[in-house]
N, CA, C and O atoms as a GROMACS GRO file, in nm:
protein
  484
    1UNK      N    1  12.614  13.360   7.227
    1UNK     CA    2  12.736  13.280   7.188
    1UNK      C    3  12.664  13.167   7.130
    1UNK      O    4  12.681  13.127   7.014
    2UNK      N    5  12.583  13.117   7.215
    2UNK     CA    6  12.495  12.984   7.180
    2UNK      C    7  12.486  12.975   6.990
    2UNK      O    8  12.532  12.908   6.898
    3UNK      N    9  12.365  13.125   7.020
    3UNK     CA   10  12.363  13.087   6.864
    3UNK      C   11  12.489  13.063   6.793
    3UNK      O   12  12.482  12.986   6.697
    4UNK      N   13  12.614  13.118   6.823
    4UNK     CA   14  12.691  13.086   6.689
    4UNK      C   15  12.771  12.942   6.718
    4UNK      O   16  12.878  12.916   6.662
    5UNK      N   17  12.723  12.876   6.786
    5UNK     CA   18  12.804  12.729   6.753
    5UNK      C   19  12.832  12.650   6.656
    5UNK      O   20  12.922  12.567   6.650
    6UNK      N   21  12.694  12.698   6.519
    6UNK     CA   22  12.688  12.635   6.406
    6UNK      C   23  12.864  12.664   6.317
    6UNK      O   24  12.923  12.601   6.229
    7UNK      N   25  12.899  12.804   6.406
    7UNK     CA   26  13.062  12.859   6.272
    7UNK      C   27  13.151  12.712   6.383
    7UNK      O   28  13.196  12.619   6.316
    8UNK      N   29  13.158  12.708   6.440
    8UNK     CA   30  13.252  12.583   6.518
    8UNK      C   31  13.252  12.490   6.360
    8UNK      O   32  13.360  12.492   6.301
    9UNK      N   33  13.150  12.422   6.300
    9UNK     CA   34  13.155  12.343   6.204
    9UNK      C   35  13.180  12.442   6.066
    9UNK      O   36  13.188  12.378   5.961
   10UNK      N   37  13.188  12.522   6.060
   10UNK     CA   38  13.284  12.631   5.945
   10UNK      C   39  13.391  12.608   5.948
   10UNK      O   40  13.444  12.569   5.844
   11UNK      N   41  13.467  12.624   6.065
   11UNK     CA   42  13.649  12.566   6.052
   11UNK      C   43  13.635  12.454   6.069
   11UNK      O   44  13.750  12.410   6.074
   12UNK      N   45  13.545  12.346   6.088
   12UNK     CA   46  13.572  12.211   6.088
   12UNK      C   47  13.572  12.182   5.870
   12UNK      O   48  13.634  12.128   5.778
   13UNK      N   49  13.455  12.265   5.900
   13UNK     CA   50  13.478  12.225   5.725
   13UNK      C   51  13.613  12.290   5.649
   13UNK      O   52  13.683  12.221   5.574
   14UNK      N   53  13.639  12.430   5.677
   14UNK     CA   54  13.790  12.457   5.657
   14UNK      C   55  13.896  12.394   5.632
   14UNK      O   56  13.983  12.417   5.547
   15UNK      N   57  13.885  12.276   5.743
   15UNK     CA   58  13.978  12.203   5.724
   15UNK      C   59  13.961  12.120   5.700
   15UNK      O   60  14.042  12.042   5.750
   16UNK      N   61  13.861  12.057   5.618
   16UNK     CA   62  13.831  11.974   5.594
   16UNK      C   63  13.869  12.002   5.394
   16UNK      O   64  13.906  11.912   5.319
   17UNK      N   65  13.850  12.121   5.362
   17UNK     CA   66  13.871  12.150   5.241
   17UNK      C   67  13.704  12.144   5.201
   17UNK      O   68  13.720  12.151   5.080
   18UNK      N   69  13.626  12.140   5.211
   18UNK     CA   70  13.464  12.114   5.178
   18UNK      C   71  13.436  12.281   5.176
   18UNK      O   72  13.316  12.307   5.187
   19UNK      N   73  13.469  12.324   5.171
   19UNK     CA   74  13.426  12.472   5.148
   19UNK      C   75  13.521  12.576   5.144
   19UNK      O   76  13.598  12.548   5.236
   20UNK      N   77  13.552  12.660   5.101
   20UNK     CA   78  13.672  12.767   5.057
   20UNK      C   79  13.641  12.881   5.146
   20UNK      O   80  13.529  12.931   5.158
   21UNK      N   81  13.776  12.928   5.221
   21UNK     CA   82  13.730  13.049   5.284
   21UNK      C   83  13.692  13.197   5.222
   21UNK      O   84  13.768  13.251   5.143
   22UNK      N   85  13.593  13.247   5.257
   22UNK     CA   86  13.553  13.371   5.209
   22UNK      C   87  13.622  13.504   5.290
   22UNK      O   88  13.561  13.579   5.365
   23UNK      N   89  13.773  13.513   5.252
   23UNK     CA   90  13.904  13.563   5.340
   23UNK      C   91  13.928  13.667   5.169
   23UNK      O   92  13.917  13.649   5.048
   24UNK      N   93  13.974  13.804   5.291
   24UNK     CA   94  14.010  13.901   5.193
   24UNK      C   95  14.156  13.902   5.149
   24UNK      O   96  14.205  13.975   5.063
   25UNK      N   97  14.228  13.792   5.233
   25UNK     CA   98  14.373  13.790   5.254
   25UNK      C   99  14.415  13.658   5.258
   25UNK      O  100  14.314  13.588   5.247
   26UNK      N  101  14.522  13.584   5.268
   26UNK     CA  102  14.610  13.466   5.289
   26UNK      C  103  14.617  13.380   5.389
   26UNK      O  104  14.688  13.388   5.489
   27UNK      N  105  14.539  13.294   5.358
   27UNK     CA  106  14.439  13.202   5.482
   27UNK      C  107  14.597  13.054   5.455
   27UNK      O  108  14.626  13.000   5.348
   28UNK      N  109  14.664  13.028   5.591
   28UNK     CA  110  14.753  12.979   5.616
   28UNK      C  111  14.717  12.827   5.651
   28UNK      O  112  14.701  12.783   5.765
   29UNK      N  113  14.711  12.784   5.578
   29UNK     CA  114  14.577  12.617   5.627
   29UNK      C  115  14.743  12.522   5.692
   29UNK      O  116  14.831  12.538   5.608
   30UNK      N  117  14.778  12.463   5.777
   30UNK     CA  118  14.874  12.364   5.840
   30UNK      C  119  14.826  12.228   5.884
   30UNK      O  120  14.714  12.231   5.833
   31UNK      N  121  14.834  12.107   5.946
   31UNK     CA  122  14.797  11.989   5.970
   31UNK      C  123  14.718  12.026   6.082
   31UNK      O  124  14.600  11.991   6.091
   32UNK      N  125  14.779  12.098   6.171
   32UNK     CA  126  14.728  12.140   6.308
   32UNK      C  127  14.604  12.279   6.338
   32UNK      O  128  14.512  12.283   6.419
   33UNK      N  129  14.655  12.398   6.220
   33UNK     CA  130  14.601  12.528   6.263
   33UNK      C  131  14.575  12.582   6.187
   33UNK      O  132  14.627  12.522   6.093
   34UNK      N  133  14.513  12.685   6.140
   34UNK     CA  134  14.457  12.755   6.070
   34UNK      C  135  14.516  12.932   6.129
   34UNK      O  136  14.481  13.004   6.222
   35UNK      N  137  14.634  12.946   6.000
   35UNK     CA  138  14.588  13.132   5.993
   35UNK      C  139  14.596  13.210   5.916
   35UNK      O  140  14.637  13.203   5.800
   36UNK      N  141  14.541  13.330   5.997
   36UNK     CA  142  14.436  13.399   5.876
   36UNK      C  143  14.417  13.562   5.956
   36UNK      O  144  14.393  13.591   6.073
   37UNK      N  145  14.438  13.632   5.854
   37UNK     CA  146  14.398  13.744   5.895
   37UNK      C  147  14.246  13.820   5.951
   37UNK      O  148  14.136  13.820   5.895
   38UNK      N  149  14.268  13.853   6.017
   38UNK     CA  150  14.131  13.924   6.099
   38UNK      C  151  14.020  14.004   6.014
   38UNK      O  152  14.059  14.112   5.967
   39UNK      N  153  13.868  13.962   5.983
   39UNK     CA  154  13.796  14.068   5.920
   39UNK      C  155  13.778  14.228   5.951
   39UNK      O  156  13.742  14.308   5.865
   40UNK      N  157  13.808  14.259   6.078
   40UNK     CA  158  13.696  14.375   6.146
   40UNK      C  159  13.847  14.412   6.248
   40UNK      O  160  13.832  14.466   6.357
   41UNK      N  161  13.962  14.384   6.204
   41UNK     CA  162  14.077  14.445   6.246
   41UNK      C  163  14.067  14.576   6.391
   41UNK      O  164  14.026  14.690   6.370
   42UNK      N  165  14.115  14.524   6.534
   42UNK     CA  166  14.105  14.633   6.586
   42UNK      C  167  14.258  14.667   6.626
   42UNK      O  168  14.310  14.659   6.737
   43UNK      N  169  14.298  14.697   6.539
   43UNK     CA  170  14.493  14.668   6.527
   43UNK      C  171  14.518  14.724   6.328
   43UNK      O  172  14.440  14.724   6.233
   44UNK      N  173  14.624  14.752   6.338
   44UNK     CA  174  14.680  14.749   6.218
   44UNK      C  175  14.694  14.608   6.156
   44UNK      O  176  14.648  14.566   6.050
   45UNK      N  177  14.768  14.546   6.248
   45UNK     CA  178  14.800  14.393   6.207
   45UNK      C  179  14.724  14.342   6.287
   45UNK      O  180  14.729  14.399   6.396
   46UNK      N  181  14.624  14.222   6.280
   46UNK     CA  182  14.547  14.140   6.378
   46UNK      C  183  14.520  13.989   6.274
   46UNK      O  184  14.462  13.986   6.166
   47UNK      N  185  14.571  13.894   6.336
   47UNK     CA  186  14.516  13.752   6.292
   47UNK      C  187  14.514  13.685   6.371
   47UNK      O  188  14.551  13.709   6.486
   48UNK      N  189  14.476  13.593   6.334
   48UNK     CA  190  14.414  13.474   6.384
   48UNK      C  191  14.468  13.342   6.428
   48UNK      O  192  14.585  13.362   6.395
   49UNK      N  193  14.468  13.242   6.470
   49UNK     CA  194  14.544  13.128   6.492
   49UNK      C  195  14.425  13.062   6.541
   49UNK      O  196  14.359  13.106   6.635
   50UNK      N  197  14.392  12.929   6.460
   50UNK     CA  198  14.353  12.801   6.574
   50UNK      C  199  14.299  12.670   6.516
   50UNK      O  200  14.293  12.652   6.395
   51UNK      N  201  14.284  12.635   6.551
   51UNK     CA  202  14.315  12.468   6.585
   51UNK      C  203  14.179  12.371   6.511
   51UNK      O  204  14.057  12.364   6.520
   52UNK      N  205  14.326  12.287   6.412
   52UNK     CA  206  14.162  12.220   6.376
   52UNK      C  207  14.069  12.142   6.416
   52UNK      O  208  13.958  12.119   6.369
   53UNK      N  209  14.146  12.085   6.545
   53UNK     CA  210  14.014  11.990   6.600
   53UNK      C  211  13.876  12.116   6.668
   53UNK      O  212  13.921  12.229   6.687
   54UNK      N  213  13.812  12.107   6.682
   54UNK     CA  214  13.715  12.156   6.714
   54UNK      C  215  13.689  12.211   6.924
   54UNK      O  216  13.637  12.164   7.025
   55UNK      N  217  13.725  12.268   6.904
   55UNK     CA  218  13.752  12.290   7.099
   55UNK      C  219  13.698  12.419   7.129
   55UNK      O  220  13.765  12.522   7.124
   56UNK      N  221  13.512  12.411   7.178
   56UNK     CA  222  13.506  12.575   7.200
   56UNK      C  223  13.526  12.666   7.243
   56UNK      O  224  13.489  12.775   7.201
   57UNK      N  225  13.605  12.638   7.362
   57UNK     CA  226  13.701  12.738   7.408
   57UNK      C  227  13.771  12.677   7.496
   57UNK      O  228  13.750  12.558   7.516
   58UNK      N  229  13.866  12.743   7.566
   58UNK     CA  230  13.959  12.715   7.658
   58UNK      C  231  13.952  12.620   7.793
   58UNK      O  232  14.030  12.540   7.844
   59UNK      N  233  13.819  12.666   7.827
   59UNK     CA  234  13.760  12.623   7.950
   59UNK      C  235  13.719  12.449   7.896
   59UNK      O  236  13.699  12.357   7.976
   60UNK      N  237  13.713  12.436   7.750
   60UNK     CA  238  13.742  12.274   7.682
   60UNK      C  239  13.796  12.214   7.702
   60UNK      O  240  13.760  12.106   7.749
   61UNK      N  241  13.942  12.254   7.675
   61UNK     CA  242  14.074  12.193   7.653
   61UNK      C  243  14.098  12.105   7.774
   61UNK      O  244  14.090  12.143   7.890
   62UNK      N  245  14.133  11.965   7.726
   62UNK     CA  246  14.200  11.896   7.772
   62UNK      C  247  14.355  11.873   7.812
   62UNK      O  248  14.436  11.911   7.728
   63UNK      N  249  14.397  11.826   7.911
   63UNK     CA  250  14.527  11.826   7.945
   63UNK      C  251  14.616  11.740   7.765
   63UNK      O  252  14.734  11.753   7.730
   64UNK      N  253  14.564  11.704   7.730
   64UNK     CA  254  14.652  11.659   7.565
   64UNK      C  255  14.635  11.700   7.489
   64UNK      O  256  14.658  11.648   7.380
   65UNK      N  257  14.566  11.855   7.509
   65UNK     CA  258  14.572  11.962   7.407
   65UNK      C  259  14.693  12.094   7.450
   65UNK      O  260  14.712  12.202   7.393
   66UNK      N  261  14.776  12.021   7.602
   66UNK     CA  262  14.908  12.142   7.616
   66UNK      C  263  14.989  12.178   7.528
   66UNK      O  264  15.034  12.290   7.505
   67UNK      N  265  15.013  12.054   7.465
   67UNK     CA  266  15.097  12.074   7.363
   67UNK      C  267  15.057  12.182   7.247
   67UNK      O  268  15.125  12.278   7.211
   68UNK      N  269  14.938  12.145   7.200
   68UNK     CA  270  14.885  12.204   7.056
   68UNK      C  271  14.847  12.370   7.096
   68UNK      O  272  14.876  12.463   7.021
   69UNK      N  273  14.778  12.388   7.226
   69UNK     CA  274  14.758  12.540   7.246
   69UNK      C  275  14.890  12.581   7.281
   69UNK      O  276  14.886  12.704   7.291
   70UNK      N  277  15.017  12.534   7.307
   70UNK     CA  278  15.157  12.555   7.336
   70UNK      C  279  15.236  12.588   7.167
   70UNK      O  280  15.327  12.661   7.129
   71UNK      N  281  15.150  12.497   7.105
   71UNK     CA  282  15.231  12.552   6.963
   71UNK      C  283  15.180  12.702   6.910
   71UNK      O  284  15.251  12.796   6.873
   72UNK      N  285  15.074  12.696   6.917
   72UNK     CA  286  14.962  12.827   6.857
   72UNK      C  287  15.032  12.923   6.934
   72UNK      O  288  15.032  13.032   6.876
   73UNK      N  289  15.081  12.924   7.026
   73UNK     CA  290  15.173  13.125   7.039
   73UNK      C  291  15.321  13.104   6.961
   73UNK      O  292  15.381  13.204   6.922
   74UNK      N  293  15.376  12.972   6.940
   74UNK     CA  294  15.472  12.960   6.880
   74UNK      C  295  15.448  12.996   6.725
   74UNK      O  296  15.524  13.071   6.665
   75UNK      N  297  15.346  12.942   6.671
   75UNK     CA  298  15.285  12.968   6.553
   75UNK      C  299  15.236  13.130   6.566
   75UNK      O  300  15.232  13.187   6.457
   76UNK      N  301  15.199  13.211   6.680
   76UNK     CA  302  15.136  13.376   6.665
   76UNK      C  303  15.301  13.421   6.641
   76UNK      O  304  15.328  13.474   6.533
   77UNK      N  305  15.401  13.402   6.734
   77UNK     CA  306  15.529  13.449   6.752
   77UNK      C  307  15.586  13.463   6.607
   77UNK      O  308  15.620  13.572   6.561
   78UNK      N  309  15.596  13.316   6.519
   78UNK     CA  310  15.658  13.327   6.377
   78UNK      C  311  15.610  13.398   6.283
   78UNK      O  312  15.680  13.459   6.202
   79UNK      N  313  15.488  13.396   6.286
   79UNK     CA  314  15.336  13.470   6.223
   79UNK      C  315  15.379  13.607   6.207
   79UNK      O  316  15.408  13.667   6.103
   80UNK      N  317  15.380  13.663   6.372
   80UNK     CA  318  15.414  13.849   6.376
   80UNK      C  319  15.560  13.829   6.343
   80UNK      O  320  15.585  13.938   6.292
   81UNK      N  321  15.680  13.755   6.338
   81UNK     CA  322  15.784  13.792   6.304
   81UNK      C  323  15.769  13.818   6.121
   81UNK      O  324  15.825  13.883   6.032
   82UNK      N  325  15.710  13.769   6.129
   82UNK     CA  326  15.690  13.773   5.889
   82UNK      C  327  15.651  13.858   5.849
   82UNK      O  328  15.685  13.910   5.743
   83UNK      N  329  15.529  13.910   5.962
   83UNK     CA  330  15.474  14.054   5.945
   83UNK      C  331  15.529  14.157   5.953
   83UNK      O  332  15.498  14.265   5.903
   84UNK      N  333  15.616  14.128   6.018
   84UNK     CA  334  15.760  14.253   6.068
   84UNK      C  335  15.661  14.284   6.196
   84UNK      O  336  15.567  14.345   6.145
   85UNK      N  337  15.643  14.277   6.297
   85UNK     CA  338  15.614  14.306   6.416
   85UNK      C  339  15.734  14.331   6.531
   85UNK      O  340  15.719  14.329   6.653
   86UNK      N  341  15.831  14.350   6.472
   86UNK     CA  342  15.921  14.370   6.536
   86UNK      C  343  15.959  14.438   6.725
   86UNK      O  344  16.020  14.401   6.825
   87UNK      N  345  15.863  14.575   6.673
   87UNK     CA  346  15.817  14.624   6.824
   87UNK      C  347  15.745  14.547   6.906
   87UNK      O  348  15.706  14.605   7.007
   88UNK      N  349  15.715  14.439   6.896
   88UNK     CA  350  15.549  14.402   6.978
   88UNK      C  351  15.492  14.377   6.918
   88UNK      O  352  15.472  14.427   6.807
   89UNK      N  353  15.407  14.229   6.998
   89UNK     CA  354  15.250  14.239   6.985
   89UNK      C  355  15.183  14.163   7.087
   89UNK      O  356  15.233  14.128   7.194
   90UNK      N  357  15.083  14.144   7.053
   90UNK     CA  358  14.982  14.084   7.195
   90UNK      C  359  14.902  14.002   7.154
   90UNK      O  360  14.816  14.038   7.073
   91UNK      N  361  14.910  13.844   7.207
   91UNK     CA  362  14.819  13.732   7.205
   91UNK      C  363  14.721  13.796   7.296
   91UNK      O  364  14.735  13.886   7.379
   92UNK      N  365  14.599  13.712   7.255
   92UNK     CA  366  14.458  13.723   7.307
   92UNK      C  367  14.394  13.575   7.339
   92UNK      O  368  14.451  13.491   7.268
   93UNK      N  369  14.306  13.524   7.411
   93UNK     CA  370  14.241  13.440   7.355
   93UNK      C  371  14.101  13.428   7.445
   93UNK      O  372  14.076  13.365   7.548
   94UNK      N  373  14.039  13.495   7.379
   94UNK     CA  374  13.899  13.542   7.496
   94UNK      C  375  13.836  13.414   7.497
   94UNK      O  376  13.838  13.332   7.404
   95UNK      N  377  13.742  13.394   7.680
   95UNK     CA  378  13.660  13.285   7.684
   95UNK      C  379  13.559  13.306   7.783
   95UNK      O  380  13.575  13.346   7.898
   96UNK      N  381  13.435  13.268   7.714
   96UNK     CA  382  13.348  13.266   7.756
   96UNK      C  383  13.259  13.437   7.753
   96UNK      O  384  13.302  13.534   7.691
   97UNK      N  385  13.158  13.434   7.818
   97UNK     CA  386  13.050  13.601   7.699
   97UNK      C  387  13.143  13.682   7.820
   97UNK      O  388  13.202  13.778   7.770
   98UNK      N  389  13.163  13.670   7.929
   98UNK     CA  390  13.220  13.802   7.996
   98UNK      C  391  13.385  13.822   7.941
   98UNK      O  392  13.455  13.922   7.952
   99UNK      N  393  13.418  13.695   7.882
   99UNK     CA  394  13.585  13.707   7.837
   99UNK      C  395  13.564  13.795   7.697
   99UNK      O  396  13.660  13.860   7.656
  100UNK      N  397  13.419  13.797   7.613
  100UNK     CA  398  13.433  13.799   7.483
  100UNK      C  399  13.451  13.757   7.402
  100UNK      O  400  13.511  13.802   7.305
  101UNK      N  401  13.392  13.634   7.421
  101UNK     CA  402  13.461  13.590   7.372
  101UNK      C  403  13.255  13.528   7.231
  101UNK      O  404  13.142  13.502   7.271
  102UNK      N  405  13.305  13.532   7.099
  102UNK     CA  406  13.190  13.572   7.016
  102UNK      C  407  13.182  13.456   6.928
  102UNK      O  408  13.077  13.434   6.866
  103UNK      N  409  13.304  13.366   6.914
  103UNK     CA  410  13.230  13.251   6.828
  103UNK      C  411  13.303  13.127   6.906
  103UNK      O  412  13.413  13.128   6.961
  104UNK      N  413  13.183  12.989   6.891
  104UNK     CA  414  13.239  12.922   6.998
  104UNK      C  415  13.377  12.834   6.925
  104UNK      O  416  13.347  12.717   6.903
  105UNK      N  417  13.486  12.862   6.894
  105UNK     CA  418  13.590  12.815   6.850
  105UNK      C  419  13.725  12.867   6.897
  105UNK      O  420  13.762  12.954   6.818
  106UNK      N  421  13.790  12.854   6.970
  106UNK     CA  422  13.914  12.806   7.056
  106UNK      C  423  13.967  12.906   6.898
  106UNK      O  424  13.938  12.894   6.779
  107UNK      N  425  14.050  12.998   6.971
  107UNK     CA  426  14.135  13.123   6.893
  107UNK      C  427  14.264  13.201   6.942
  107UNK      O  428  14.266  13.278   7.038
  108UNK      N  429  14.353  13.174   6.874
  108UNK     CA  430  14.428  13.304   6.933
  108UNK      C  431  14.453  13.454   6.810
  108UNK      O  432  14.484  13.462   6.691
  109UNK      N  433  14.424  13.533   6.897
  109UNK     CA  434  14.434  13.664   6.825
  109UNK      C  435  14.554  13.697   6.861
  109UNK      O  436  14.611  13.706   6.970
  110UNK      N  437  14.588  13.719   6.727
  110UNK     CA  438  14.731  13.874   6.734
  110UNK      C  439  14.761  13.985   6.697
  110UNK      O  440  14.771  14.017   6.578
  111UNK      N  441  14.779  14.057   6.792
  111UNK     CA  442  14.730  14.208   6.750
  111UNK      C  443  14.898  14.332   6.773
  111UNK      O  444  14.983  14.345   6.862
  112UNK      N  445  14.872  14.395   6.642
  112UNK     CA  446  15.004  14.467   6.654
  112UNK      C  447  14.984  14.593   6.572
  112UNK      O  448  14.877  14.649   6.551
  113UNK      N  449  15.128  14.636   6.522
  113UNK     CA  450  15.136  14.767   6.429
  113UNK      C  451  15.132  14.865   6.510
  113UNK      O  452  15.149  14.969   6.446
  114UNK      N  453  15.116  14.886   6.631
  114UNK     CA  454  15.092  15.006   6.664
  114UNK      C  455  15.116  15.013   6.857
  114UNK      O  456  15.125  14.909   6.921
  115UNK      N  457  15.122  15.111   6.904
  115UNK     CA  458  15.107  15.094   7.087
  115UNK      C  459  14.988  15.071   7.128
  115UNK      O  460  14.888  15.139   7.101
  116UNK      N  461  14.993  14.969   7.199
  116UNK     CA  462  14.841  14.927   7.236
  116UNK      C  463  14.864  14.953   7.383
  116UNK      O  464  14.976  14.938   7.432
  117UNK      N  465  14.728  15.004   7.474
  117UNK     CA  466  14.705  15.085   7.570
  117UNK      C  467  14.676  14.869   7.696
  117UNK      O  468  14.678  14.746   7.690
  118UNK      N  469  14.657  14.981   7.775
  118UNK     CA  470  14.632  14.913   7.944
  118UNK      C  471  14.610  14.987   7.988
  118UNK      O  472  14.652  15.103   7.991
  119UNK      N  473  14.465  14.888   8.074
  119UNK     CA  474  14.413  14.814   8.031
  119UNK      C  475  14.317  14.790   7.936
  119UNK      O  476  14.233  14.872   7.899
  120UNK      N  477  14.337  14.614   7.876
  120UNK     CA  478  14.282  14.624   7.725
  120UNK      C  479  14.133  14.606   7.709
  120UNK      O  480  14.076  14.579   7.603
  121UNK      N  481  14.086  14.619   7.805
  121UNK     CA  482  13.896  14.636   7.807
  121UNK      C  483  13.808  14.746   7.837
  121UNK      O  484  13.686  14.730   7.831
   0.00000   0.00000   0.00000
């Protein structure tokens, strides 16, 4: 994960508008967060919600970020409804190497569109 740190700056540049997203889908840019579909979906529907602020991981979040991180779940829920995930969906936030975090920028993955199994890993 250490070699992925430059990706933090890529997300920051996206928010600043200094780079254009090279994405094959619509990218929703809001004041505090970005929502976009994943390039390597693990479910028929998979999108990400990420903060404008460069937070590396959940363990780096401060108490002051509580409302922002909670807001992500609301954004994810609304976007899931917009995409027709009426039968359910899963929200995942990877943290650290053993948690599967591969990019050093906190984000919420929303998966749906099929029956999801348990345990996930």
